[in-house]
C-alpha positions as protocol buffer text, in pm:
chain_id: "A"
residue {
  index: 1
  type: MET
  ca { x: 298 y: 842 z: -1498 }
}
residue {
  index: 2
  type: SER
  ca { x: 447 y: 1150 z: -1374 }
}
residue {
  index: 3
  type: GLY
  ca { x: 380 y: 1461 z: -1154 }
}
residue {
  index: 4
  type: PRO
  ca { x: 427 y: 1589 z: -799 }
}
residue {
  index: 5
  type: TRP
  ca { x: 400 y: 1380 z: -510 }
}
residue {
  index: 6
  type: ARG
  ca { x: 20 y: 1295 z: -433 }
}
residue {
  index: 7
  type: LEU
  ca { x: -148 y: 1310 z: -107 }
}
residue {
  index: 8
  type: HIS
  ca { x: -427 y: 1142 z: -269 }
}
residue {
  index: 9
  type: PRO
  ca { x: -276 y: 883 z: -522 }
}
residue {
  index: 10
  type: PRO
  ca { x: -477 y: 688 z: -769 }
}
residue {
  index: 11
  type: LEU
  ca { x: -423 y: 357 z: -591 }
}
residue {
  index: 12
  type: SER
  ca { x: -401 y: 248 z: -225 }
}
residue {
  index: 13
  type: ILE
  ca { x: -259 y: -118 z: -160 }
}
residue {
  index: 14
  type: VAL
  ca { x: -366 y: -271 z: 177 }
}
residue {
  index: 15
  type: VAL
  ca { x: -168 y: -598 z: 219 }
}
residue {
  index: 16
  type: ALA
  ca { x: -203 y: -804 z: 541 }
}
residue {
  index: 17
  type: PHE
  ca { x: 63 y: -1027 z: 709 }
}
residue {
  index: 18
  type: HIS
  ca { x: 56 y: -1269 z: 1004 }
}
residue {
  index: 19
  type: ASN
  ca { x: 369 y: -1431 z: 1120 }
}
residue {
  index: 20
  type: MET
  ca { x: 502 y: -1400 z: 777 }
}
residue {
  index: 21
  type: ARG
  ca { x: 849 y: -1235 z: 804 }
}
residue {
  index: 22
  type: ARG
  ca { x: 1013 y: -1462 z: 557 }
}
residue {
  index: 23
  type: GLU
  ca { x: 732 y: -1429 z: 294 }
}
residue {
  index: 24
  type: ALA
  ca { x: 681 y: -1036 z: 378 }
}
residue {
  index: 25
  type: ALA
  ca { x: 1045 y: -970 z: 246 }
}
residue {
  index: 26
  type: ARG
  ca { x: 971 y: -1098 z: -111 }
}
residue {
  index: 27
  type: THR
  ca { x: 603 y: -959 z: -135 }
}
residue {
  index: 28
  type: LEU
  ca { x: 705 y: -608 z: -16 }
}
residue {
  index: 29
  type: PHE
  ca { x: 1006 y: -615 z: -250 }
}
residue {
  index: 30
  type: ALA
  ca { x: 759 y: -699 z: -528 }
}
residue {
  index: 31
  type: LEU
  ca { x: 546 y: -392 z: -443 }
}
residue {
  index: 32
  type: THR
  ca { x: 825 y: -148 z: -492 }
}
residue {
  index: 33
  type: THR
  ca { x: 909 y: 47 z: -792 }
}
residue {
  index: 34
  type: ALA
  ca { x: 1244 y: -176 z: -830 }
}
residue {
  index: 35
  type: PHE
  ca { x: 1010 y: -445 z: -944 }
}
residue {
  index: 36
  type: GLN
  ca { x: 688 y: -314 z: -1059 }
}
residue {
  index: 37
  type: ARG
  ca { x: 705 y: -173 z: -1413 }
}
residue {
  index: 38
  type: ASN
  ca { x: 574 y: 167 z: -1557 }
}
residue {
  index: 39
  type: VAL
  ca { x: 475 y: 333 z: -1219 }
}
residue {
  index: 40
  type: HIS
  ca { x: 622 y: 571 z: -988 }
}
residue {
  index: 41
  type: GLU
  ca { x: 614 y: 553 z: -618 }
}
residue {
  index: 42
  type: ARG
  ca { x: 392 y: 902 z: -634 }
}
residue {
  index: 43
  type: ASP
  ca { x: 129 y: 687 z: -804 }
}
residue {
  index: 44
  type: TYR
  ca { x: 23 y: 464 z: -518 }
}
residue {
  index: 45
  type: GLU
  ca { x: 78 y: 390 z: -150 }
}
residue {
  index: 46
  type: VAL
  ca { x: 134 y: 67 z: 21 }
}
residue {
  index: 47
  type: ILE
  ca { x: -40 y: 11 z: 359 }
}
residue {
  index: 48
  type: VAL
  ca { x: 116 y: -273 z: 532 }
}
residue {
  index: 49
  type: ILE
  ca { x: -98 y: -426 z: 800 }
}
residue {
  index: 50
  type: ASP
  ca { x: 38 y: -671 z: 1079 }
}
residue {
  index: 51
  type: SER
  ca { x: -234 y: -886 z: 1180 }
}
residue {
  index: 52
  type: ASN
  ca { x: -179 y: -986 z: 1549 }
}
residue {
  index: 53
  type: SER
  ca { x: 150 y: -1144 z: 1459 }
}
residue {
  index: 54
  type: ARG
  ca { x: 361 y: -1296 z: 1749 }
}
residue {
  index: 55
  type: GLU
  ca { x: 678 y: -1180 z: 1562 }
}
residue {
  index: 56
  type: ALA
  ca { x: 576 y: -853 z: 1408 }
}
residue {
  index: 57
  type: LEU
  ca { x: 731 y: -699 z: 1116 }
}
residue {
  index: 58
  type: ASP
  ca { x: 981 y: -411 z: 1191 }
}
residue {
  index: 59
  type: ALA
  ca { x: 789 y: -87 z: 1121 }
}
residue {
  index: 60
  type: ARG
  ca { x: 1116 y: 94 z: 1039 }
}
residue {
  index: 61
  type: TRP
  ca { x: 1222 y: -153 z: 786 }
}
residue {
  index: 62
  type: VAL
  ca { x: 884 y: -157 z: 638 }
}
residue {
  index: 63
  type: GLU
  ca { x: 861 y: 222 z: 590 }
}
residue {
  index: 64
  type: SER
  ca { x: 1230 y: 246 z: 475 }
}
residue {
  index: 65
  type: LEU
  ca { x: 1136 y: 21 z: 175 }
}
residue {
  index: 66
  type: GLN
  ca { x: 996 y: 313 z: 9 }
}
residue {
  index: 67
  type: ARG
  ca { x: 846 y: 655 z: 97 }
}
residue {
  index: 68
  type: ASN
  ca { x: 510 y: 539 z: -6 }
}
residue {
  index: 69
  type: PHE
  ca { x: 500 y: 260 z: 248 }
}
residue {
  index: 70
  type: ARG
  ca { x: 308 y: 294 z: 567 }
}
residue {
  index: 71
  type: TYR
  ca { x: 291 y: 33 z: 853 }
}
residue {
  index: 72
  type: ARG
  ca { x: 21 y: -52 z: 1139 }
}
residue {
  index: 73
  type: TYR
  ca { x: 7 y: -346 z: 1375 }
}
residue {
  index: 74
  type: VAL
  ca { x: -359 y: -432 z: 1437 }
}
residue {
  index: 75
  type: GLU
  ca { x: -467 y: -654 z: 1743 }
}
residue {
  index: 76
  type: SER
  ca { x: -756 y: -901 z: 1688 }
}
residue {
  index: 77
  type: ASP
  ca { x: -968 y: -1119 z: 1916 }
}
residue {
  index: 78
  type: VAL
  ca { x: -1008 y: -1378 z: 1649 }
}
residue {
  index: 79
  type: PRO
  ca { x: -754 y: -1556 z: 1411 }
}
residue {
  index: 80
  type: THR
  ca { x: -861 y: -1366 z: 1102 }
}
residue {
  index: 81
  type: PRO
  ca { x: -726 y: -1084 z: 895 }
}
residue {
  index: 82
  type: ASN
  ca { x: -1045 y: -908 z: 859 }
}
residue {
  index: 83
  type: LYS
  ca { x: -1026 y: -642 z: 1103 }
}
residue {
  index: 84
  type: ALA
  ca { x: -672 y: -569 z: 973 }
}
residue {
  index: 85
  type: MET
  ca { x: -797 y: -541 z: 607 }
}
residue {
  index: 86
  type: ASN
  ca { x: -1061 y: -320 z: 721 }
}
residue {
  index: 87
  type: ALA
  ca { x: -851 y: -110 z: 924 }
}
residue {
  index: 88
  type: GLY
  ca { x: -620 y: -65 z: 601 }
}
residue {
  index: 89
  type: ILE
  ca { x: -909 y: 30 z: 384 }
}
residue {
  index: 90
  type: ARG
  ca { x: -1014 y: 310 z: 626 }
}
residue {
  index: 91
  type: MET
  ca { x: -654 y: 433 z: 635 }
}
residue {
  index: 92
  type: ALA
  ca { x: -636 y: 434 z: 258 }
}
residue {
  index: 93
  type: ARG
  ca { x: -601 y: 780 z: 72 }
}
residue {
  index: 94
  type: GLY
  ca { x: -662 y: 658 z: -274 }
}
residue {
  index: 95
  type: ARG
  ca { x: -984 y: 650 z: -474 }
}
residue {
  index: 96
  type: HIS
  ca { x: -931 y: 284 z: -544 }
}
residue {
  index: 97
  type: VAL
  ca { x: -793 y: 17 z: -328 }
}
residue {
  index: 98
  type: CYS
  ca { x: -621 y: -286 z: -401 }
}
residue {
  index: 99
  type: CYS
  ca { x: -666 y: -569 z: -133 }
}
residue {
  index: 100
  type: MET
  ca { x: -419 y: -830 z: -66 }
}
residue {
  index: 101
  type: ILE
  ca { x: -578 y: -1023 z: 226 }
}
residue {
  index: 102
  type: ASP
  ca { x: -285 y: -1289 z: 236 }
}
residue {
  index: 103
  type: GLY
  ca { x: 59 y: -1124 z: 234 }
}
residue {
  index: 104
  type: ALA
  ca { x: 239 y: -1444 z: 120 }
}
residue {
  index: 105
  type: ARG
  ca { x: 127 y: -1357 z: -236 }
}
residue {
  index: 106
  type: ILE
  ca { x: 416 y: -1214 z: -465 }
}
residue {
  index: 107
  type: PRO
  ca { x: 233 y: -983 z: -725 }
}
residue {
  index: 108
  type: SER
  ca { x: 363 y: -991 z: -1094 }
}
residue {
  index: 109
  type: PRO
  ca { x: 535 y: -686 z: -1231 }
}
residue {
  index: 110
  type: GLY
  ca { x: 254 y: -523 z: -1406 }
}
residue {
  index: 111
  type: VAL
  ca { x: -9 y: -546 z: -1118 }
}
residue {
  index: 112
  type: VAL
  ca { x: 24 y: -200 z: -1007 }
}
residue {
  index: 113
  type: SER
  ca { x: 27 y: -13 z: -1313 }
}
residue {
  index: 114
  type: GLY
  ca { x: -259 y: -234 z: -1451 }
}
residue {
  index: 115
  type: MET
  ca { x: -457 y: -185 z: -1151 }
}
residue {
  index: 116
  type: ILE
  ca { x: -411 y: 192 z: -1209 }
}
residue {
  index: 117
  type: ARG
  ca { x: -493 y: 204 z: -1583 }
}
residue {
  index: 118
  type: ALA
  ca { x: -789 y: -43 z: -1563 }
}
residue {
  index: 119
  type: SER
  ca { x: -959 y: 150 z: -1257 }
}
residue {
  index: 120
  type: SER
  ca { x: -913 y: 472 z: -1453 }
}
residue {
  index: 121
  type: ALA
  ca { x: -1015 y: 353 z: -1785 }
}
residue {
  index: 122
  type: LEU
  ca { x: -1328 y: 145 z: -1674 }
}
residue {
  index: 123
  type: ASN
  ca { x: -1429 y: 342 z: -1382 }
}
residue {
  index: 124
  type: PRO
  ca { x: -1604 y: 216 z: -1143 }
}
residue {
  index: 125
  type: ALA
  ca { x: -1466 y: -129 z: -1180 }
}
residue {
  index: 126
  type: TYR
  ca { x: -1364 y: -446 z: -1010 }
}
residue {
  index: 127
  type: VAL
  ca { x: -1033 y: -539 z: -1106 }
}
residue {
  index: 128
  type: MET
  ca { x: -939 y: -900 z: -1055 }
}
residue {
  index: 129
  type: THR
  ca { x: -601 y: -1090 z: -1062 }
}
residue {
  index: 130
  type: LEU
  ca { x: -533 y: -1476 z: -1104 }
}
residue {
  index: 131
  type: GLY
  ca { x: -392 y: -1678 z: -831 }
}
residue {
  index: 132
  type: MET
  ca { x: -85 y: -1909 z: -865 }
}
residue {
  index: 133
  type: HIS
  ca { x: 96 y: -2129 z: -617 }
}
residue {
  index: 134
  type: LEU
  ca { x: 481 y: -2156 z: -642 }
}
residue {
  index: 135
  type: GLY
  ca { x: 567 y: -2515 z: -708 }
}
residue {
  index: 136
  type: PRO
  ca { x: 441 y: -2792 z: -935 }
}
residue {
  index: 137
  type: LYS
  ca { x: 110 y: -2814 z: -799 }
}
residue {
  index: 138
  type: SER
  ca { x: -150 y: -2623 z: -606 }
}
residue {
  index: 139
  type: GLN
  ca { x: 8 y: -2640 z: -248 }
}
residue {
  index: 140
  type: ASP
  ca { x: -266 y: -2844 z: -88 }
}
residue {
  index: 141
  type: GLN
  ca { x: -139 y: -3115 z: -316 }
}
residue {
  index: 142
  type: SER
  ca { x: 244 y: -3058 z: -326 }
}
residue {
  index: 143
  type: VAL
  ca { x: 256 y: -3028 z: 54 }
}
residue {
  index: 144
  type: SER
  ca { x: 187 y: -3404 z: 60 }
}
residue {
  index: 145
  type: GLU
  ca { x: 471 y: -3464 z: -175 }
}
residue {
  index: 146
  type: GLY
  ca { x: 715 y: -3275 z: 38 }
}
residue {
  index: 147
  type: TYR
  ca { x: 699 y: -2928 z: -71 }
}
residue {
  index: 148
  type: ASP
  ca { x: 777 y: -2677 z: 193 }
}
residue {
  index: 149
  type: GLN
  ca { x: 956 y: -2359 z: 257 }
}
residue {
  index: 150
  type: THR
  ca { x: 1311 y: -2511 z: 220 }
}
residue {
  index: 151
  type: VAL
  ca { x: 1199 y: -2648 z: -124 }
}
residue {
  index: 152
  type: GLU
  ca { x: 1032 y: -2348 z: -235 }
}
residue {
  index: 153
  type: ASP
  ca { x: 1358 y: -2127 z: -157 }
}
residue {
  index: 154
  type: ARG
  ca { x: 1554 y: -2341 z: -377 }
}
residue {
  index: 155
  type: LEU
  ca { x: 1290 y: -2335 z: -641 }
}
residue {
  index: 156
  type: LEU
  ca { x: 1296 y: -1947 z: -623 }
}
residue {
  index: 157
  type: ASP
  ca { x: 1663 y: -1951 z: -696 }
}
residue {
  index: 158
  type: THR
  ca { x: 1635 y: -2128 z: -1025 }
}
residue {
  index: 159
  type: VAL
  ca { x: 1470 y: -1837 z: -1177 }
}
residue {
  index: 160
  type: ASP
  ca { x: 1590 y: -1466 z: -1192 }
}
residue {
  index: 161
  type: TRP
  ca { x: 1240 y: -1341 z: -1062 }
}
residue {
  index: 162
  type: LYS
  ca { x: 1376 y: -1025 z: -911 }
}
residue {
  index: 163
  type: SER
  ca { x: 1495 y: -895 z: -1257 }
}
residue {
  index: 164
  type: ASP
  ca { x: 1183 y: -1033 z: -1442 }
}
residue {
  index: 165
  type: GLY
  ca { x: 896 y: -1123 z: -1230 }
}
residue {
  index: 166
  type: TYR
  ca { x: 708 y: -1295 z: -1490 }
}
residue {
  index: 167
  type: GLU
  ca { x: 966 y: -1593 z: -1465 }
}
residue {
  index: 168
  type: LEU
  ca { x: 737 y: -1687 z: -1169 }
}
residue {
  index: 169
  type: PHE
  ca { x: 492 y: -1822 z: -1402 }
}
residue {
  index: 170
  type: ARG
  ca { x: 761 y: -2087 z: -1505 }
}
residue {
  index: 171
  type: ILE
  ca { x: 785 y: -2228 z: -1144 }
}
residue {
  index: 172
  type: ALA
  ca { x: 402 y: -2217 z: -1063 }
}
residue {
  index: 173
  type: ALA
  ca { x: 67 y: -2359 z: -1093 }
}
residue {
  index: 174
  type: PRO
  ca { x: -271 y: -2242 z: -1078 }
}
residue {
  index: 175
  type: ALA
  ca { x: -462 y: -2213 z: -751 }
}
residue {
  index: 176
  type: VAL
  ca { x: -754 y: -2423 z: -721 }
}
residue {
  index: 177
  type: SER
  ca { x: -962 y: -2120 z: -739 }
}
residue {
  index: 178
  type: SER
  ca { x: -815 y: -1994 z: -1071 }
}
residue {
  index: 179
  type: ARG
  ca { x: -764 y: -2354 z: -1230 }
}
residue {
  index: 180
  type: GLY
  ca { x: -920 y: -2245 z: -1553 }
}
residue {
  index: 181
  type: GLY
  ca { x: -702 y: -1966 z: -1624 }
}
residue {
  index: 182
  type: TYR
  ca { x: -785 y: -1622 z: -1743 }
}
residue {
  index: 183
  type: PHE
  ca { x: -1095 y: -1695 z: -1936 }
}
residue {
  index: 184
  type: ALA
  ca { x: -1284 y: -1910 z: -1699 }
}
residue {
  index: 185
  type: PRO
  ca { x: -1483 y: -1810 z: -1376 }
}
residue {
  index: 186
  type: ILE
  ca { x: -1252 y: -1773 z: -1078 }
}
residue {
  index: 187
  type: ALA
  ca { x: -1394 y: -1844 z: -709 }
}
residue {
  index: 188
  type: GLU
  ca { x: -1181 y: -1518 z: -551 }
}
residue {
  index: 189
  type: SER
  ca { x: -906 y: -1298 z: -643 }
}
residue {
  index: 190
  type: ASN
  ca { x: -633 y: -1249 z: -398 }
}
residue {
  index: 191
  type: CYS
  ca { x: -528 y: -914 z: -537 }
}
residue {
  index: 192
  type: PHE
  ca { x: -828 y: -701 z: -669 }
}
residue {
  index: 193
  type: THR
  ca { x: -895 y: -349 z: -654 }
}
residue {
  index: 194
  type: ALA
  ca { x: -1249 y: -155 z: -624 }
}
residue {
  index: 195
  type: PRO
  ca { x: -1334 y: 178 z: -528 }
}
residue {
  index: 196
  type: ARG
  ca { x: -1269 y: 278 z: -164 }
}
residue {
  index: 197
  type: LYS
  ca { x: -1603 y: 413 z: -141 }
}
residue {
  index: 198
  type: VAL
  ca { x: -1790 y: 95 z: -242 }
}
residue {
  index: 199
  type: LEU
  ca { x: -1561 y: -127 z: -18 }
}
residue {
  index: 200
  type: LEU
  ca { x: -1666 y: 93 z: 264 }
}
residue {
  index: 201
  type: ASP
  ca { x: -2048 y: 93 z: 184 }
}
residue {
  index: 202
  type: ILE
  ca { x: -2047 y: -289 z: 172 }
}
residue {
  index: 203
  type: GLY
  ca { x: -1870 y: -308 z: 510 }
}
residue {
  index: 204
  type: GLY
  ca { x: -1520 y: -428 z: 390 }
}
residue {
  index: 205
  type: PHE
  ca { x: -1435 y: -794 z: 500 }
}
residue {
  index: 206
  type: ASP
  ca { x: -1731 y: -922 z: 695 }
}
residue {
  index: 207
  type: GLU
  ca { x: -1586 y: -968 z: 1051 }
}
residue {
  index: 208
  type: ARG
  ca { x: -1877 y: -1213 z: 1146 }
}
residue {
  index: 209
  type: PHE
  ca { x: -1619 y: -1476 z: 950 }
}
residue {
  index: 210
  type: VAL
  ca { x: -1414 y: -1597 z: 1267 }
}
residue {
  index: 211
  type: GLU
  ca { x: -1262 y: -1916 z: 1135 }
}
residue {
  index: 212
  type: PRO
  ca { x: -890 y: -1939 z: 1101 }
}
residue {
  index: 213
  type: GLY
  ca { x: -743 y: -1711 z: 825 }
}
residue {
  index: 214
  type: GLY
  ca { x: -1094 y: -1575 z: 757 }
}
residue {
  index: 215
  type: GLY
  ca { x: -1268 y: -1883 z: 626 }
}
residue {
  index: 216
  type: LEU
  ca { x: -1439 y: -1787 z: 298 }
}
residue {
  index: 217
  type: VAL
  ca { x: -1455 y: -1418 z: 373 }
}
residue {
  index: 218
  type: ASN
  ca { x: -1243 y: -1355 z: 79 }
}
residue {
  index: 219
  type: LEU
  ca { x: -1451 y: -1548 z: -148 }
}
residue {
  index: 220
  type: HIS
  ca { x: -1765 y: -1383 z: -9 }
}
residue {
  index: 221
  type: ILE
  ca { x: -1635 y: -1020 z: -80 }
}
residue {
  index: 222
  type: HIS
  ca { x: -1558 y: -1148 z: -441 }
}
residue {
  index: 223
  type: ASN
  ca { x: -1904 y: -1288 z: -488 }
}
residue {
  index: 224
  type: ARG
  ca { x: -2041 y: -934 z: -365 }
}
residue {
  index: 225
  type: LEU
  ca { x: -1801 y: -731 z: -593 }
}
residue {
  index: 226
  type: VAL
  ca { x: -1825 y: -933 z: -898 }
}
residue {
  index: 227
  type: THR
  ca { x: -2195 y: -906 z: -891 }
}
residue {
  index: 228
  type: HIS
  ca { x: -2214 y: -546 z: -780 }
}
residue {
  index: 229
  type: PRO
  ca { x: -2441 y: -348 z: -1004 }
}
residue {
  index: 230
  type: GLN
  ca { x: -2234 y: -48 z: -999 }
}
residue {
  index: 231
  type: LEU
  ca { x: -1911 y: -226 z: -1074 }
}
residue {
  index: 232
  type: GLN
  ca { x: -1763 y: -346 z: -1412 }
}
residue {
  index: 233
  type: PRO
  ca { x: -1590 y: -666 z: -1359 }
}
residue {
  index: 234
  type: VAL
  ca { x: -1228 y: -663 z: -1512 }
}
residue {
  index: 235
  type: MET
  ca { x: -972 y: -943 z: -1529 }
}
residue {
  index: 236
  type: LEU
  ca { x: -614 y: -824 z: -1559 }
}
residue {
  index: 237
  type: LEU
  ca { x: -468 y: -1028 z: -1832 }
}
residue {
  index: 238
  type: GLY
  ca { x: -73 y: -1135 z: -1818 }
}
residue {
  index: 239
  type: GLU
  ca { x: -71 y: -1077 z: -1428 }
}
residue {
  index: 240
  type: ALA
  ca { x: -117 y: -1275 z: -1123 }
}
residue {
  index: 241
  type: THR
  ca { x: -3 y: -1327 z: -762 }
}
residue {
  index: 242
  type: PHE
  ca { x: 223 y: -1627 z: -652 }
}
residue {
  index: 243
  type: HIS
  ca { x: 161 y: -1764 z: -312 }
}
residue {
  index: 244
  type: GLN
  ca { x: 447 y: -1857 z: -96 }
}
residue {
  index: 245
  type: PHE
  ca { x: 459 y: -2174 z: 126 }
}
residue {
  index: 246
  type: HIS
  ca { x: 372 y: -2052 z: 496 }
}
residue {
  index: 247
  type: GLY
  ca { x: 178 y: -2316 z: 684 }
}
residue {
  index: 248
  type: GLY
  ca { x: -163 y: -2140 z: 592 }
}
residue {
  index: 249
  type: VAL
  ca { x: -472 y: -2305 z: 710 }
}
residue {
  index: 250
  type: ALA
  ca { x: -623 y: -2342 z: 393 }
}
residue {
  index: 251
  type: THR
  ca { x: -371 y: -2335 z: 121 }
}
residue {
  index: 252
  type: ASN
  ca { x: -93 y: -2522 z: 280 }
}
residue {
  index: 253
  type: THR
  ca { x: -322 y: -2803 z: 425 }
}
residue {
  index: 254
  type: PRO
  ca { x: -330 y: -3133 z: 241 }
}
residue {
  index: 255
  type: ALA
  ca { x: -655 y: -3192 z: 43 }
}
residue {
  index: 256
  type: ALA
  ca { x: -761 y: -3473 z: 255 }
}
residue {
  index: 257
  type: GLN
  ca { x: -739 y: -3267 z: 574 }
}
residue {
  index: 258
  type: SER
  ca { x: -910 y: -2947 z: 397 }
}
residue {
  index: 259
  type: PRO
  ca { x: -1130 y: -2723 z: 631 }
}
residue {
  index: 260
  type: PHE
  ca { x: -1358 y: -2623 z: 340 }
}
residue {
  index: 261
  type: ALA
  ca { x: -1644 y: -2810 z: 448 }
}
residue {
  index: 262
  type: ARG
  ca { x: -1633 y: -2621 z: 805 }
}
residue {
  index: 263
  type: PHE
  ca { x: -1583 y: -2290 z: 607 }
}
residue {
  index: 264
  type: CYS
  ca { x: -1880 y: -2360 z: 400 }
}
residue {
  index: 265
  type: ALA
  ca { x: -2085 y: -2423 z: 712 }
}
residue {
  index: 266
  type: GLU
  ca { x: -1979 y: -2081 z: 874 }
}
residue {
  index: 267
  type: TYR
  ca { x: -2041 y: -1904 z: 541 }
}
residue {
  index: 268
  type: GLU
  ca { x: -2414 y: -2032 z: 542 }
}
residue {
  index: 269
  type: ARG
  ca { x: -2439 y: -1936 z: 905 }
}
residue {
  index: 270
  type: VAL
  ca { x: -2313 y: -1561 z: 825 }
}
residue {
  index: 271
  type: VAL
  ca { x: -2479 y: -1525 z: 471 }
}
residue {
  index: 272
  type: GLY
  ca { x: -2784 y: -1719 z: 514 }
}
residue {
  index: 273
  type: ARG
  ca { x: -2741 y: -1939 z: 227 }
}
residue {
  index: 274
  type: PRO
  ca { x: -2495 y: -2195 z: 118 }
}
residue {
  index: 275
  type: PHE
  ca { x: -2159 y: -2103 z: -57 }
}
residue {
  index: 276
  type: GLY
  ca { x: -2179 y: -2061 z: -422 }
}
residue {
  index: 277
  type: LYS
  ca { x: -1956 y: -1926 z: -687 }
}
residue {
  index: 278
  type: ALA
  ca { x: -2101 y: -1601 z: -807 }
}
residue {
  index: 279
  type: TRP
  ca { x: -1972 y: -1477 z: -1172 }
}
residue {
  index: 280
  type: ARG
  ca { x: -2022 y: -1204 z: -1443 }
}
residue {
  index: 281
  type: GLU
  ca { x: -1845 y: -1207 z: -1753 }
}
residue {
  index: 282
  type: PRO
  ca { x: -1546 y: -958 z: -1715 }
}
residue {
  index: 283
  type: LEU
  ca { x: -1380 y: -723 z: -1950 }
}
residue {
  index: 284
  type: TYR
  ca { x: -1024 y: -817 z: -2031 }
}
residue {
  index: 285
  type: PHE
  ca { x: -741 y: -560 z: -1979 }
}
residue {
  index: 286
  type: GLY
  ca { x: -370 y: -588 z: -2025 }
}
residue {
  index: 287
  type: ALA
  ca { x: -113 y: -785 z: -2244 }
}
residue {
  index: 288
  type: MET
  ca { x: 12 y: -1132 z: -2198 }
}
residue {
  index: 289
  type: PRO
  ca { x: 394 y: -1191 z: -2129 }
}
residue {
  index: 290
  type: LEU
  ca { x: 522 y: -1532 z: -2306 }
}
residue {
  index: 291
  type: GLN
  ca { x: 569 y: -1689 z: -1974 }
}
residue {
  index: 292
  type: ALA
  ca { x: 190 y: -1662 z: -1888 }
}
residue {
  index: 293
  type: ARG
  ca { x: 58 y: -1769 z: -2196 }
}
residue {
  index: 294
  type: ALA
  ca { x: -17 y: -2120 z: -2128 }
}
residue {
  index: 295
  type: LEU
  ca { x: -293 y: -1996 z: -1888 }
}
residue {
  index: 296
  type: LEU
  ca { x: -492 y: -1854 z: -2176 }
}
residue {
  index: 297
  type: LEU
  ca { x: -610 y: -2222 z: -2264 }
}
residue {
  index: 298
  type: PRO
  ca { x: -477 y: -2438 z: -1967 }
}
residue {
  index: 299
  type: GLY
  ca { x: -478 y: -2819 z: -2048 }
}
residue {
  index: 300
  type: ASP
  ca { x: -487 y: -2773 z: -2421 }
}
């Protein structure tokens, strides 16, 4: 990918943070060309949205990471990133927008180039990635066994993930929403791309979801996009996001204390029907690094 600097790059990435200084350092590094492969900074922009953080990220630091990074602080009356994500989508200059509603998730090294190539080749498309949790199990389970930020910091030091981000697969487990691996239906994607026009047409992330963290808003937008008649669902093979432990209201709450039932009740109030996982069989796009191959047929 080459050429002059682009005012309207092929891809805009919108990533939201809420009180995540520790996690943002890793996630944003992973969105630079020092980590992402086969892509130039002119080919994408990163819109960093600080959603009502008590300790906001330093705008000058964010925008110094790479010249295609932009920062905005968004205030909200409710404890959700929905307003922040929608602000980022409106700011986006790219034809396609990659949405990362949870800034604690480190993207693997081929996410950006894969999103650009898949969105171009299969346009219009809804391009999804798999969700992984750092640690031996999904974090709603490992938190009860002592997994926390300190343990995670030590775990990350056991692999040279900054030089080869695919090494993160060696120290992670599938999220509950992605437990079946690449060839099974997923309940949500925490790093997905869709045409900006489609995202605006459907109203983005529904701001009627007001449960902490947005409740099931990300699962709701996944259901809408994966079944959208104008979009081709695409699963990006060999790529994923890796969730860092940050005390999240859903991902880092012990399973026995899960707010899922409350989230489902809100979903039914907002959408008018009970929550259910929607799915259309996707096309598969990409390659499989050695470290990710166990996810082709997990459990076998």
